[in-house]
C-alpha positions as CSV (number, residue, x, y, z in Angstrom):
1,M,-2.6,-128.3,-74.2
2,E,-0.2,-127.1,-76.5
3,I,3.4,-127.3,-76.2
4,I,5.0,-123.9,-76.8
5,D,7.8,-124.1,-79.7
6,G,10.2,-121.7,-78.8
7,K,12.8,-123.0,-81.5
8,T,10.4,-122.3,-84.2
9,L,9.4,-118.9,-83.0
10,A,13.1,-117.9,-82.5
11,K,13.9,-119.0,-85.9
12,N,11.0,-116.6,-87.6
13,I,12.3,-113.8,-85.4
14,R,16.0,-114.3,-86.5
15,E,14.7,-114.5,-90.2
16,N,13.2,-111.3,-90.0
17,L,16.3,-109.7,-88.3
18,K,18.4,-111.1,-91.0
19,S,16.6,-109.0,-93.8
20,E,16.9,-106.1,-91.4
21,V,20.6,-106.4,-91.0
22,E,20.7,-106.5,-94.8
23,E,18.8,-103.4,-95.2
24,L,20.5,-101.6,-92.4
25,K,24.1,-102.6,-94.2
26,S,22.7,-101.2,-97.4
27,K,22.4,-97.6,-95.6
28,G,25.8,-98.1,-94.3
29,I,24.6,-99.3,-90.6
30,N,27.0,-102.2,-89.6
31,P,25.6,-103.9,-86.3
32,K,28.5,-105.2,-84.2
33,F,28.6,-107.2,-80.9
34,A,31.2,-107.4,-78.3
35,V,31.1,-110.4,-75.7
36,I,33.4,-110.2,-72.7
37,L,34.1,-113.6,-71.1
38,V,36.1,-113.6,-67.9
39,G,37.5,-117.1,-67.0
40,N,36.6,-120.6,-68.4
41,D,33.2,-121.3,-67.3
42,K,31.9,-124.1,-69.3
43,A,28.3,-123.3,-69.5
44,S,29.4,-119.6,-70.3
45,L,31.8,-120.9,-73.2
46,T,28.9,-122.7,-74.7
47,Y,26.7,-119.8,-74.3
48,V,29.1,-117.3,-75.9
49,K,29.4,-120.0,-78.5
50,S,25.6,-119.9,-79.4
51,K,25.8,-115.8,-79.5
52,N,28.5,-116.3,-82.1
53,K,26.6,-118.4,-84.2
54,A,23.4,-116.5,-84.2
55,C,25.6,-113.4,-85.2
56,Q,27.4,-115.0,-88.1
57,E,23.9,-116.3,-89.1
58,L,22.3,-112.8,-89.0
59,G,25.3,-111.1,-90.5
60,I,26.1,-109.2,-87.3
61,E,29.8,-108.5,-86.8
62,Y,31.1,-110.3,-83.5
63,E,34.1,-109.6,-81.4
64,E,34.9,-111.6,-78.3
65,I,37.3,-110.6,-75.3
66,I,38.6,-113.5,-73.4
67,L,39.9,-112.3,-70.0
68,E,42.0,-114.6,-67.4
69,G,40.1,-115.8,-64.5
70,N,42.5,-113.3,-62.4
71,T,41.8,-110.3,-64.1
72,T,41.3,-107.3,-61.9
73,M,38.2,-105.2,-61.7
74,Q,40.4,-102.2,-62.7
75,E,41.4,-104.1,-65.7
76,L,37.7,-105.4,-66.6
77,L,36.4,-101.7,-66.1
78,E,38.9,-100.3,-68.4
79,I,37.7,-103.0,-71.1
80,I,34.1,-102.3,-70.9
81,E,34.9,-98.3,-70.8
82,S,37.1,-98.7,-74.2
83,L,34.2,-100.6,-75.8
84,N,31.8,-98.0,-74.9
85,E,34.0,-95.4,-76.6
86,R,34.4,-97.6,-79.8
87,T,31.5,-95.7,-82.0
88,E,31.6,-99.1,-84.3
89,I,30.3,-101.3,-81.5
90,S,26.5,-101.4,-80.9
91,G,26.2,-103.7,-78.2
92,I,28.1,-105.1,-75.3
93,L,27.4,-108.1,-73.0
94,L,29.4,-109.3,-70.1
95,Q,28.9,-112.9,-70.0
96,S,27.7,-114.3,-66.5
97,P,28.8,-115.5,-63.9
98,I,32.2,-114.0,-63.6
99,P,34.8,-114.8,-61.0
100,K,34.0,-113.9,-57.6
101,H,36.6,-111.6,-56.8
102,L,34.9,-109.2,-59.4
103,D,31.8,-107.2,-58.6
104,I,29.5,-108.0,-61.4
105,N,26.7,-105.1,-60.7
106,E,29.5,-102.4,-60.9
107,A,30.4,-104.1,-64.3
108,F,26.9,-103.7,-65.6
109,R,26.9,-100.1,-64.3
110,K,29.8,-99.3,-66.4
111,I,28.5,-100.8,-69.7
112,S,26.8,-97.5,-71.5
113,P,22.8,-97.8,-71.3
114,S,22.7,-97.3,-75.2
115,K,24.8,-100.4,-75.5
116,D,23.5,-102.7,-72.6
117,V,21.9,-105.2,-74.9
118,D,21.1,-107.4,-72.0
119,G,19.3,-105.0,-70.1
120,F,21.4,-105.0,-66.9
121,N,22.5,-101.7,-66.3
122,P,20.7,-99.8,-63.5
123,Y,19.2,-97.1,-66.0
124,N,17.6,-99.6,-68.1
125,V,16.2,-101.5,-65.3
126,G,14.6,-98.3,-64.0
127,K,13.2,-97.5,-67.4
128,L,11.7,-100.9,-67.2
129,C,10.2,-100.3,-63.9
130,L,8.6,-97.1,-65.3
131,N,7.2,-99.0,-68.0
132,Q,9.4,-97.0,-70.6
133,D,11.0,-98.2,-73.8
134,T,14.5,-99.7,-72.9
135,F,16.4,-102.8,-73.3
136,V,14.8,-105.4,-71.4
137,S,16.8,-108.5,-70.0
138,C,16.6,-111.3,-72.9
139,T,14.7,-114.2,-71.2
140,P,11.7,-111.9,-70.0
141,Y,11.7,-110.4,-73.3
142,G,11.4,-113.8,-74.9
143,I,8.7,-114.8,-72.6
144,M,6.7,-111.6,-73.4
145,K,7.1,-112.2,-77.1
146,I,5.9,-116.0,-76.5
147,F,2.9,-114.6,-74.9
148,D,2.3,-112.4,-77.7
149,A,3.0,-115.1,-80.6
150,Y,0.3,-117.4,-78.9
151,N,-2.3,-114.8,-78.2
152,I,-1.9,-115.7,-74.3
153,P,-3.8,-113.1,-72.4
154,I,-1.8,-111.3,-69.6
155,E,-4.2,-108.5,-68.2
156,G,-5.9,-109.5,-65.2
157,K,-4.4,-112.9,-64.9
158,N,-2.8,-114.1,-61.8
159,A,0.8,-114.8,-62.7
160,V,3.2,-116.1,-60.1
161,V,7.1,-116.0,-60.8
162,I,9.2,-118.4,-58.7
163,G,12.6,-116.9,-58.4
164,R,13.6,-113.4,-57.9
165,S,16.9,-113.1,-59.9
166,N,17.8,-109.8,-61.3
167,I,18.6,-111.9,-64.5
168,V,15.0,-113.1,-64.9
169,G,12.7,-112.8,-61.8
170,K,12.6,-109.3,-61.4
171,P,12.7,-108.1,-64.9
172,M,9.8,-110.7,-65.4
173,A,7.7,-109.6,-62.7
174,L,8.3,-106.0,-64.3
175,S,7.3,-107.1,-67.5
176,L,3.9,-108.8,-66.6
177,L,3.2,-105.9,-64.2
178,N,3.5,-103.4,-67.4
179,K,1.0,-105.6,-69.1
180,N,-1.7,-105.3,-66.3
181,A,-1.3,-108.6,-64.6
182,T,-1.6,-109.3,-61.1
183,V,2.1,-110.5,-59.9
184,T,3.2,-112.6,-57.2
185,I,7.1,-113.4,-57.0
186,C,7.9,-116.4,-54.8
187,H,11.4,-117.6,-53.6
188,S,13.3,-119.4,-50.9
189,K,11.6,-117.8,-48.1
190,T,7.9,-118.1,-49.5
191,E,5.7,-120.0,-47.0
192,D,2.8,-122.0,-48.7
193,L,4.1,-121.8,-52.1
194,K,1.9,-124.4,-53.3
195,E,-1.3,-122.8,-52.0
196,I,0.2,-119.7,-54.2
197,T,0.9,-121.4,-57.1
198,Q,-2.5,-123.3,-57.2
199,K,-4.4,-120.0,-57.7
200,A,-1.9,-118.8,-60.6
201,D,-3.0,-118.4,-64.3
202,I,0.5,-118.0,-65.3
203,I,3.5,-119.8,-63.5
204,I,7.2,-118.8,-64.4
205,A,9.5,-121.2,-62.7
206,A,13.1,-119.7,-62.6
207,I,14.9,-121.1,-59.9
208,G,17.6,-123.7,-61.1
209,K,16.0,-126.7,-59.5
210,K,15.2,-129.9,-61.5
211,H,11.3,-130.6,-61.7
212,F,10.6,-128.5,-58.6
213,V,7.3,-127.6,-59.9
214,T,4.9,-130.7,-59.8
215,K,1.4,-131.1,-61.0
216,E,-0.1,-130.7,-57.4
217,M,1.3,-127.2,-57.5
218,V,-0.7,-126.3,-60.7
219,K,-4.4,-125.5,-61.4
220,E,-6.2,-126.9,-64.5
221,G,-5.5,-124.7,-67.6
222,A,-2.3,-122.8,-66.3
223,V,0.0,-121.6,-68.6
224,I,3.5,-122.7,-67.6
225,I,6.6,-121.2,-68.6
226,D,9.8,-123.5,-67.6
227,V,13.3,-121.2,-67.6
228,G,15.2,-123.8,-66.0
229,I,18.1,-125.4,-67.3
230,N,19.5,-128.0,-65.1
231,R,22.4,-130.0,-66.6
232,T,22.7,-133.5,-65.2
233,D,24.5,-136.8,-66.3
234,E,21.2,-138.2,-67.3
235,G,20.5,-134.8,-69.5
236,I,19.0,-131.3,-69.3
237,F,16.1,-130.7,-67.3
238,G,13.8,-127.8,-66.5
239,D,12.3,-126.6,-63.1
240,V,8.9,-127.9,-64.1
241,D,8.0,-131.9,-64.3
242,F,7.0,-131.6,-67.8
243,E,5.5,-135.1,-67.9
244,G,3.3,-134.4,-64.7
245,V,2.5,-130.9,-65.2
246,K,1.7,-131.0,-69.2
247,E,-1.7,-132.9,-68.2
248,K,-3.0,-130.0,-66.4
249,A,-1.6,-126.8,-68.4
250,S,-3.1,-125.1,-71.2
251,Y,0.3,-124.1,-72.6
252,I,3.9,-125.2,-71.5
253,T,7.3,-124.8,-72.7
254,P,9.7,-127.7,-73.1
255,V,13.2,-127.9,-71.8
256,P,15.1,-127.8,-74.2
257,G,13.3,-126.0,-77.2
258,G,11.2,-123.7,-75.2
259,V,12.7,-120.1,-73.8
260,G,16.3,-121.0,-74.3
261,P,16.3,-120.3,-77.8
262,M,14.2,-117.2,-77.5
263,T,16.6,-115.5,-75.4
264,V,19.3,-115.8,-78.0
265,A,16.8,-114.4,-80.6
266,M,15.9,-111.4,-78.3
267,L,19.4,-110.6,-77.6
268,M,19.9,-110.2,-81.3
269,T,16.9,-108.1,-81.4
270,N,18.3,-105.8,-79.0
271,I,21.5,-105.6,-80.9
272,V,19.9,-104.6,-83.8
273,K,17.8,-101.9,-82.0
274,A,20.8,-100.5,-80.6
275,A,22.5,-100.3,-83.8
276,K,19.5,-98.4,-85.2
277,Q,19.5,-95.9,-82.2
278,S,23.1,-95.0,-82.2
279,N,22.4,-94.3,-85.9
280,Q,19.8,-92.1,-85.3
281,K,21.9,-90.2,-82.7
């Protein structure tokens, strides 16, 4: 059994990106990232902080637009449009969740596909579906990089994705399908979940339930990727019962220190990619 070290892998990616950013700047290309935060969701504030820190470390310019919780949809769309029009902005991210009275899908549609470094604009989702080069949602993108780095075979394997969110589950399933895995998506309405996961060569758990995946659900030698971040009074836990499952897994990601650092590293990768593409235009 090998514990996947997402922290070190992400660090290596960031170091390479730092050199790339320096090289771009020497050619007069300055990657710049804008984050929109609506309201004061505690977890969102933490995530935004980590993105700012990563940008500083890499030499990517960073701009933060913090809006009141009672911001209207019209105001939000106008701010996105103004960022779309500013040529010096390479990437735009709307931090989710946003207040319930706002339509996040409408907001994602408004972000220019060429600046959509989170990969949530329907145009980019469609390109992922067609297996064309695009901005891929950062968590699935990070997981695919983990498979690459650890030489974990995907082609022909049975992969089970637990969770069908637009942020992780669906783009994850598409990313695996594009690499010729046989993919099953499970969710809250799935019957006989255990029967399905017991046949899986790869399990990706992304449902937000502490220790949901137990060793009884896992076959010997399976690859286990835990996307869950469940904050409790006792600490942060994944969707997988790490201690129980690790005995059977061939590879497993810990929480924290597994998928999380890779998500931020892939966001930075997408920002640099956006800066290069806008310069080519």
